[in-house]
C-alpha positions as CSV (number, residue, x, y, z in Angstrom):
1,M,19.6,-6.9,-90.8
2,S,23.1,-6.0,-89.4
3,N,25.0,-8.9,-87.8
4,R,26.9,-6.5,-85.6
5,I,26.7,-6.8,-81.8
6,K,23.7,-5.0,-80.3
7,I,24.2,-2.6,-77.4
8,L,21.6,-0.7,-75.4
9,C,22.6,2.7,-73.9
10,T,20.4,4.2,-71.2
11,G,21.2,7.8,-70.7
12,K,23.4,10.3,-72.5
13,M,27.0,9.0,-72.6
14,G,28.7,11.8,-74.4
15,Q,30.4,12.1,-77.8
16,K,33.5,10.0,-76.9
17,V,31.5,7.0,-75.8
18,D,28.9,7.3,-78.7
19,E,31.6,7.5,-81.4
20,A,33.6,4.6,-80.0
21,L,30.6,2.3,-79.6
22,D,29.1,3.3,-83.0
23,A,32.3,2.3,-84.7
24,R,32.0,-1.3,-83.6
25,Y,28.4,-2.0,-82.7
26,D,24.7,-1.3,-83.4
27,V,23.8,1.0,-80.6
28,Y,20.2,1.8,-79.4
29,R,19.9,4.9,-77.2
30,T,17.0,5.7,-74.9
31,D,17.6,9.5,-75.5
32,V,16.7,8.8,-79.1
33,L,14.0,6.1,-78.9
34,G,11.9,5.0,-75.9
35,L,13.1,2.0,-73.9
36,D,10.0,0.0,-74.6
37,E,10.3,0.7,-78.3
38,I,13.9,-0.4,-78.3
39,I,13.2,-3.6,-76.4
40,A,10.2,-4.5,-78.5
41,A,12.3,-4.3,-81.7
42,H,15.7,-5.5,-80.4
43,G,15.4,-6.9,-76.9
44,Q,16.1,-10.5,-78.1
45,E,19.4,-9.4,-79.7
46,I,20.8,-7.0,-77.2
47,V,23.9,-8.4,-75.5
48,G,25.5,-5.4,-73.9
49,L,24.1,-2.5,-71.8
50,V,25.8,0.8,-71.1
51,T,24.3,2.9,-68.4
52,R,24.7,6.2,-66.6
53,G,22.1,5.4,-63.9
54,G,19.3,7.6,-65.2
55,I,17.1,4.5,-66.0
56,P,17.6,1.9,-63.2
57,T,19.0,-1.3,-64.4
58,N,16.7,-3.4,-62.3
59,E,15.7,-7.1,-62.3
60,A,12.8,-6.3,-64.6
61,L,14.9,-4.7,-67.2
62,I,17.5,-7.4,-67.1
63,A,14.8,-10.0,-67.5
64,R,13.7,-8.3,-70.7
65,L,17.1,-8.7,-72.2
66,P,17.5,-12.5,-72.3
67,K,20.9,-12.5,-74.1
68,L,22.5,-9.8,-72.0
69,E,26.1,-10.5,-71.1
70,I,27.6,-7.3,-69.7
71,I,26.4,-4.1,-68.0
72,S,29.1,-1.3,-68.3
73,N,28.3,1.4,-65.7
74,F,29.6,5.0,-66.2
75,G,30.7,5.8,-62.7
76,V,32.3,4.2,-59.8
77,G,29.0,4.0,-57.9
78,Y,26.7,1.4,-59.3
79,D,23.7,1.4,-56.9
80,S,21.3,2.0,-59.8
81,V,22.2,-1.5,-61.0
82,E,20.6,-4.5,-59.3
83,V,23.8,-6.5,-59.2
84,A,22.2,-9.5,-57.4
85,A,19.8,-9.9,-60.4
86,A,22.7,-9.5,-62.8
87,A,24.8,-12.1,-61.0
88,K,21.8,-14.5,-60.9
89,R,21.6,-14.3,-64.7
90,G,25.4,-14.6,-65.1
91,V,25.6,-11.0,-66.4
92,V,28.9,-9.2,-65.5
93,V,28.7,-5.6,-64.2
94,T,31.7,-3.2,-64.6
95,N,32.3,0.3,-63.3
96,T,34.9,3.0,-63.6
97,P,37.1,2.9,-60.5
98,D,40.6,4.4,-59.9
99,V,40.5,6.9,-62.9
100,L,38.5,9.3,-60.8
101,N,40.2,8.9,-57.4
102,D,42.5,11.9,-57.6
103,E,39.7,14.2,-59.0
104,M,37.3,13.2,-56.2
105,A,40.0,13.6,-53.5
106,D,41.0,17.1,-54.8
107,F,37.3,18.0,-55.0
108,T,36.5,16.7,-51.5
109,V,39.3,18.6,-49.8
110,G,38.2,21.8,-51.7
111,L,34.6,21.4,-50.6
112,T,35.7,20.8,-47.1
113,L,37.8,24.0,-47.0
114,A,35.0,26.0,-48.8
115,T,32.5,24.8,-46.2
116,I,34.7,25.5,-43.2
117,R,36.0,28.9,-44.4
118,R,32.7,29.9,-46.1
119,F,34.2,30.7,-49.5
120,P,30.9,30.8,-51.5
121,Q,29.4,33.1,-48.8
122,A,32.4,35.4,-48.9
123,D,32.2,35.5,-52.7
124,R,28.5,36.6,-52.5
125,F,29.5,39.2,-49.8
126,V,31.8,40.8,-52.3
127,R,29.5,40.6,-55.3
128,T,26.5,42.1,-53.5
129,G,28.5,45.1,-52.3
130,Q,28.4,44.2,-48.6
131,W,32.2,44.6,-48.3
132,E,31.7,48.3,-48.8
133,K,29.7,48.4,-45.6
134,G,32.1,46.4,-43.4
135,A,34.3,43.3,-43.0
136,F,33.2,39.8,-43.6
137,P,32.5,38.1,-40.3
138,L,35.2,35.9,-38.7
139,G,34.4,32.2,-39.1
140,A,35.6,28.7,-38.4
141,S,39.0,27.2,-39.1
142,L,40.5,23.9,-40.1
143,R,43.1,24.4,-37.4
144,G,42.4,22.3,-34.3
145,R,39.9,20.1,-36.1
146,K,39.7,16.4,-36.2
147,I,38.6,14.8,-39.5
148,G,36.6,11.6,-39.8
149,I,36.2,9.7,-43.1
150,A,33.3,7.3,-43.4
151,G,34.3,4.9,-46.2
152,M,37.9,3.9,-46.9
153,G,37.7,2.5,-50.4
154,R,39.9,3.8,-53.2
155,I,38.6,7.3,-53.0
156,G,38.6,7.5,-49.2
157,K,42.2,6.5,-49.1
158,V,43.3,9.2,-51.5
159,I,41.3,11.8,-49.5
160,A,43.1,10.7,-46.3
161,K,46.4,11.1,-48.1
162,R,45.5,14.6,-49.3
163,L,44.5,15.6,-45.8
164,G,47.9,14.4,-44.5
165,G,49.4,17.6,-45.9
166,F,47.1,19.7,-43.7
167,D,48.5,18.4,-40.4
168,V,45.1,17.4,-39.1
169,P,44.4,14.1,-37.4
170,V,42.3,11.6,-39.5
171,S,40.2,8.8,-38.2
172,V,38.1,6.3,-40.2
173,F,35.0,4.1,-40.2
174,M,34.6,1.4,-42.8
175,R,32.3,-1.6,-43.2
176,R,35.2,-3.9,-43.6
177,P,38.1,-2.9,-41.3
178,Q,41.6,-2.8,-42.8
179,P,44.0,-2.8,-39.8
180,D,47.0,-2.0,-41.9
181,L,45.8,1.5,-43.0
182,G,47.5,3.4,-40.2
183,Y,44.5,5.5,-39.2
184,P,42.5,5.1,-36.0
185,H,39.5,3.0,-36.8
186,H,36.1,3.2,-35.2
187,A,33.8,0.2,-35.1
188,T,30.7,2.3,-35.6
189,L,29.8,5.5,-37.5
190,K,28.4,7.0,-34.3
191,S,31.7,6.4,-32.5
192,L,33.6,8.2,-35.4
193,A,31.1,11.1,-35.3
194,E,31.6,11.5,-31.6
195,A,35.4,11.6,-32.0
196,V,35.6,14.2,-34.8
197,D,34.1,17.5,-35.8
198,V,34.4,17.1,-39.6
199,L,32.7,14.0,-41.0
200,I,33.4,13.3,-44.7
201,V,31.1,10.6,-46.2
202,V,32.3,8.6,-49.1
203,L,30.4,5.4,-48.5
204,P,28.7,3.6,-51.4
205,G,25.0,4.1,-52.0
206,G,22.4,1.4,-51.9
207,A,20.0,-0.2,-49.4
208,G,22.7,-1.0,-46.9
209,T,23.7,2.6,-46.4
210,K,20.4,4.4,-46.8
211,H,20.1,7.2,-44.2
212,I,23.1,5.8,-42.4
213,V,23.8,9.5,-41.5
214,D,20.7,10.1,-39.4
215,A,19.7,12.3,-36.5
216,E,21.7,10.2,-34.1
217,I,24.9,10.5,-36.1
218,L,24.4,14.3,-36.5
219,E,23.7,14.7,-32.8
220,A,27.0,12.8,-32.1
221,L,28.9,15.1,-34.5
222,G,27.9,18.0,-32.3
223,P,27.3,21.8,-32.5
224,N,30.8,22.4,-33.9
225,G,30.5,19.6,-36.4
226,I,30.6,19.9,-40.2
227,L,29.2,17.2,-42.6
228,I,30.7,16.8,-46.0
229,N,28.8,14.4,-48.4
230,V,30.4,13.5,-51.7
231,A,29.0,9.9,-51.7
232,R,25.3,9.5,-52.6
233,G,22.4,11.6,-51.4
234,S,20.7,8.5,-50.1
235,V,23.3,8.0,-47.3
236,V,22.1,11.1,-45.5
237,D,18.6,11.6,-44.0
238,E,17.9,15.0,-45.5
239,A,15.1,15.8,-43.1
240,A,17.3,15.1,-40.1
241,L,20.1,17.1,-41.6
242,I,17.9,20.1,-42.2
243,E,16.7,20.0,-38.6
244,A,20.2,19.7,-37.3
245,L,21.4,22.7,-39.3
246,Q,18.4,24.8,-38.4
247,T,18.7,24.1,-34.7
248,G,22.4,24.3,-34.4
249,K,23.0,20.6,-33.6
250,I,25.7,20.9,-36.2
251,L,27.6,23.9,-37.5
252,A,27.5,23.5,-41.3
253,A,27.4,21.1,-44.3
254,G,29.0,20.8,-47.7
255,L,26.9,18.8,-50.1
256,D,27.6,17.6,-53.7
257,V,24.8,15.0,-53.7
258,F,21.1,15.0,-52.7
259,G,18.3,12.5,-52.2
260,R,16.2,13.5,-55.3
261,E,18.6,15.1,-57.8
262,P,18.3,17.6,-59.3
263,H,15.8,18.7,-56.6
264,V,17.3,20.3,-53.6
265,P,15.0,20.9,-50.6
266,E,14.0,24.6,-50.3
267,A,15.1,24.7,-46.7
268,L,18.7,24.0,-47.7
269,L,18.5,26.6,-50.4
270,Q,17.6,29.2,-47.8
271,M,20.5,28.4,-45.4
272,E,23.7,30.3,-45.2
273,N,25.6,27.6,-43.3
274,V,25.6,25.2,-46.3
275,V,27.6,24.9,-49.5
276,L,25.5,23.3,-52.2
277,L,27.0,21.9,-55.4
278,P,25.3,20.2,-58.4
279,H,27.0,16.8,-58.2
280,I,30.2,17.9,-59.9
281,G,32.8,15.8,-58.0
282,T,34.2,14.2,-61.2
283,A,32.9,16.9,-63.6
284,T,36.0,17.8,-65.5
285,H,36.9,17.1,-69.1
286,H,40.0,15.2,-67.9
287,T,38.4,12.8,-65.6
288,R,35.1,12.3,-67.5
289,G,37.2,11.5,-70.5
290,L,39.1,8.8,-68.6
291,M,35.8,7.4,-67.3
292,A,34.2,7.3,-70.7
293,Q,37.2,5.5,-72.1
294,L,37.0,2.8,-69.4
295,V,33.3,2.4,-70.1
296,V,34.1,1.7,-73.7
297,D,37.2,-0.4,-73.0
298,N,35.2,-2.8,-70.7
299,V,32.7,-3.4,-73.5
300,I,35.3,-3.9,-76.2
301,S,37.4,-6.2,-74.0
302,W,34.4,-8.3,-73.2
303,F,33.2,-8.8,-76.8
304,D,36.8,-9.3,-78.0
305,G,36.8,-12.3,-75.7
306,K,39.4,-10.8,-73.3
307,G,37.1,-10.4,-70.3
308,P,36.0,-7.3,-68.4
309,L,38.7,-4.8,-67.2
310,T,37.0,-3.6,-64.0
311,P,34.3,-6.0,-63.0
312,V,32.5,-5.3,-59.7
313,A,33.0,-7.8,-56.9
314,E,29.4,-9.0,-56.8
315,T,29.2,-10.4,-60.3
316,P,31.2,-13.5,-61.2
317,V,33.4,-13.6,-64.2
318,P,33.7,-16.9,-66.1
319,A,37.2,-18.3,-65.9
320,H,37.6,-18.1,-69.7
321,K,36.6,-14.4,-69.7
322,K,39.0,-13.2,-67.0
323,V,41.7,-10.7,-67.9
324,E,45.2,-11.8,-67.0
325,K,46.9,-9.3,-64.8
326,A,50.3,-8.1,-65.8
């Protein structure tokens, strides 16, 4: 039996992660063997878990891995990991922040413009020969609009910086106010929605934000309002959104995330006032490569005794495992 460190991978990680982990550790993958089969054979030896969120890392799974030390999450969002259960067991959770901020900000501004100016609809207009019959209808503009950003973490701040180049006013809502940001802050999401006509949502997922964008928020956004969701599908009440779009309570929506991916409600598929994307905010070779490297680096740093590089705030890091900041 190998005496190498044992790692469990839930979900396909990609060649870069696979090769880097295989070079150092014994790796058991749920896309090769079933989870129950892996745990039955190696659960008592597995000390690291690498996840992409396909299989929830819940309390039950953590309990089945008694020697687990670290959960390295591929992505900045880690709502598929029960961090409270991990913290209770002394298991450190890491994610992949910062390396995707620029990509997500670029993408979000692009989706916002595409939704307001109806780029995908205009593309279809050309491809289906409709231009031969007449001009594409006039539409909405970014000019004169007020932008609201719900969530001013790392990504939200870069989005706000990008929008500064468009000469549009930006206001914000965040769960933990940061008075020094320099943007008008609203104490509630409803207040922000009432004050703006483009609402960009970059809040984290999880129970605390589930359906935070509901019928009341959409009503407050108003008939000229546009919703952009690049956060998690769970933050928006999809039924309320569909009703708001169908009845003209808001003008349009740009969505990269959905409640039950890859399922998209049929009603949204039939609408012309929405832009629908398949959760591709960070889907570039450049950024996914950086994320993959950070996933691996967190695992290597931990098992080399240097501590995690990017631990999440909710899980404590033992003093002897902390990485010294330069």
